[in-house]
C-alpha positions as CSV (number, residue, x, y, z in Angstrom):
1,M,104.6,59.7,8.5
2,D,102.4,60.8,5.7
3,F,101.1,57.3,5.2
4,L,100.2,57.1,8.9
5,L,98.4,60.4,8.7
6,W,96.5,59.2,5.6
7,I,95.4,56.0,7.4
8,I,94.2,58.0,10.5
9,A,92.4,60.4,8.2
10,V,90.6,57.6,6.4
11,V,89.6,55.9,9.6
12,L,88.2,59.2,11.0
13,V,86.2,59.9,7.9
14,I,84.8,56.4,7.7
15,S,83.9,56.6,11.4
16,G,82.2,59.9,10.7
17,V,80.1,58.4,7.9
18,F,79.0,55.5,10.1
19,A,78.1,58.0,12.9
20,L,76.0,59.9,10.4
21,L,74.3,56.6,9.4
22,R,73.5,56.0,13.1
23,R,71.9,59.5,13.2
24,Q,74.6,61.0,15.3
25,V,74.9,64.0,13.1
26,L,77.1,66.3,15.1
27,W,79.6,63.6,16.0
28,G,79.7,62.5,12.4
29,I,80.4,66.0,11.1
30,V,83.1,66.5,13.7
31,L,84.8,63.2,12.8
32,I,84.7,64.0,9.1
33,I,86.1,67.5,9.5
34,V,88.9,66.3,11.8
35,G,89.7,63.5,9.3
36,L,90.0,66.1,6.5
37,L,92.2,68.3,8.6
38,V,94.6,65.5,9.7
39,G,95.0,64.0,6.2
40,P,98.1,64.8,4.2
41,G,95.9,66.2,1.4
42,G,94.3,68.7,3.7
43,V,95.7,71.1,6.2
44,S,97.7,68.7,8.4
45,V,97.7,69.6,12.1
46,F,101.1,68.1,12.6
47,N,103.0,70.3,10.1
């Protein structure tokens, strides 16, 4: 389960970075924050 959360977190953060590059600042910041919250290194929402 931790590996799956890590994969989801990485995808969210990468999507957030690409959103920032496309000048969608708010959406990019939201994706990066959610990715950091979901990841096993952060405060996991599922625990």
